[in-house]
C-alpha positions in Angstrom: 137.1 107.2 130.7 138.1 104.7 128.4 139.1 105.6 125.1 136.7 103.3 123.2 134.2 105.5 124.9 135.3 109.0 123.1 133.3 108.9 120.7 129.8 108.0 122.0 127.7 110.9 121.3 125.5 112.1 124.3 122.4 113.2 122.2 122.0 109.4 121.5 121.7 108.5 124.7 118.0 108.6 125.3 116.5 105.9 124.0 113.7 107.9 121.8 116.4 110.1 120.2 118.3 106.8 119.0 115.2 105.2 117.8 114.5 108.5 116.3 117.6 108.6 114.4 117.5 104.8 113.3 114.0 105.5 111.6 115.7 108.1 110.2 118.3 106.4 108.6 116.4 103.7 106.9 113.7 105.9 105.6 114.4 109.5 103.4 111.6 111.2 105.4 109.1 110.7 108.2 106.2 112.6 109.1 105.2 113.7 112.4 102.3 110.8 113.1 104.2 108.0 111.6 107.0 108.8 113.9 104.7 109.3 116.7 103.5 105.8 116.1 106.1 103.8 115.1 107.8 105.2 118.8 104.9 104.7 120.8 105.4 108.7 121.3 103.2 111.6 122.4 102.9 114.5 120.8 105.1 116.3 123.2 107.9 113.9 123.8 108.3 113.7 120.0 108.1 117.5 119.7 110.9 118.0 122.5 113.4 115.3 121.1 113.1 116.4 117.5 113.8 120.4 118.5 117.0 119.4 120.3 117.9 117.0 117.4 117.2 119.6 115.0 119.0 122.4 117.3 122.2 120.0 116.9 121.7 119.5 113.3 121.0 116.3 113.1 117.7 116.3 111.4 115.6 119.0 109.7 111.9 119.5 109.6 109.1 120.3 106.8 106.0 122.0 108.2 103.1 122.6 105.2 99.7 122.0 105.1 97.7 119.6 103.8 94.7 120.4 102.5 93.8 122.6 106.1 95.7 120.2 108.3 99.6 121.1 109.5 101.7 118.2 108.2 105.7 118.2 109.4 108.0 115.7 107.9 111.4 115.0 109.3 114.8 114.0 107.5 118.1 113.4 108.9 120.5 115.7 107.7 124.4 115.0 106.3 126.0 115.7 109.6 123.3 114.1 111.6 124.5 110.5 109.2 127.9 110.9 109.8 127.2 111.6 113.8 125.0 108.6 114.4 127.5 106.2 112.3 129.9 107.5 114.2 128.3 106.9 117.5 127.4 103.4 116.2 131.0 102.6 115.2 132.1 103.5 118.9 129.3 101.0 120.3 130.4 98.6 118.3 133.7 99.0 119.0 133.7 99.0 122.8 131.2 95.9 122.5 133.8 93.6 120.5 136.4 94.8 123.0 134.4 94.2 126.0 134.0 90.2 124.4 137.7 89.7 124.3 
């Protein structure tokens, strides 16, 4: 494998996970419904991908009730920010090398 690709993070190869991380990088937190709507996902699809990212320590979820309705919000962790920035930098480096 090319040396430039060693920092590509397999956790972000999925376009759904890439979308979740991107959205959380620019928003302090997002609730489940907002994230689902933004990324045009089903409940199950979003739940499975957020669970995977949470297990890796890249995002955190916070569950609470608003009135009688459950409300889950997500935010990115410092570990997640570092991993995602490293991933984006690796992609950028690879693209620069590929052009020239």
